[in-house]
C-alpha positions, 0 to 999 in steps of 0.5 A: 161664636155660632151663627144663629141667623138662617138656621132652623131650629126645632123647639119641643115645648115651646107653647109657654114659659122658657120655650116660648120665650126662646122662640121669640128671641130665636126669631129676633136672631134671624132663625127659622123655627119649628114650634112643637107642643101639645097645644096647636092654638097656643103654638098657632099665636106664637108662630105669628108673633114669631114671624111665621114659624111652622107649627108641629103639635104632638105629645112627647109621651106618645111614641108613635106621635114623636116618630110622626113628628120627626118625620114631618119636621124633616131636617133641621139644624138644631133641636132644642128640647124644652118640654117640661112638667112638674108638680111639687112632691115629698117622699112622704106624699108620693103620687107614683103615677104623677111621678112617672108622668114627669119623668115621662115628659121631662126625660123619656120624651127626650129619649124618644125624640133625640133618639130618632133625630141625633142619628140623622145629624151624625150622618150628615156630620152636622147639627146642634142639640140643646136641652133645657135642664135645671139646677135641681139636677146637681144634687137630690133636693127636698120636694122634687120627687119625679122632677129632680131625677128626671132633670139629673137624668137629662144632665147625665144624658147631655154629658154622655152625648157630648162624649159620644158625639165628639168629632162628629160635627154634632154639638151638644149643650145643656142649660141649667136655670134656676127659678123661672116665673112660669105657670109651673113655679107658680105652684111652689109655695116657698120663697124662690131666690133670684126668680128669672123672667122667661125672657132674661132666662132665654137671653142666657140660653140664647148666649149658651148657643153662640158659645162654644161651652157645653153647659150654662148654670144660672143665675149666679150666685145662685147657681154656685150654691148647686154646682159647688154644693156638689162638694158639700155634705148633703145633710149641710146642703139640705139644711141651706136650701130649706124647703126646696130647690129649683123646681118647675124651671 
């Protein structure tokens, strides 16, 4: 079991939703925190609640800002990539600029940040990377142009990193939640089965971080539809999920 107390974790995407809940949960575990998002005000208020965490605001879509943030953060024991953007979107109502913006935050930002953090972890022979994905990563779903593809890319990234970093001392994990009650899922106009509170989802992520598992898909049994659904014909899966799968998680 991995000890979290006394270790420094950099949470990117910490200002609200699951990232915020994770900051408070890890603070209770005794972790030292660096908190990042675009909003300095929300981060400062969260830092006060989390017992005096460091605040490091920046935008993951700005390459220069990412490089400056990595230098300012310094050496950390772990990084949690929880930055996310979501807009419900079908192929018939495709907004190419918004779809690209979703991919920039959800996936390209992770490439920028982790590409500058992980090599240093490898040189030190220790590190912990946690990526917040989504159940929508497992299969293409209705109404998830941009979002679903970006989360599938994150899952592929995590799997590749896990393979490449075996034996280096750097651990990689990915958490794939379903629906979480946030400002993002508030955009959904369809019923969201097993809608979780951010605190419940954060507890699942902390449990994953303590464990030796690579991946956690939750909540069950809703998650089974997507993990076992990888074996179903796509048309059948689409009839089962109806209008939409997990978006904005």
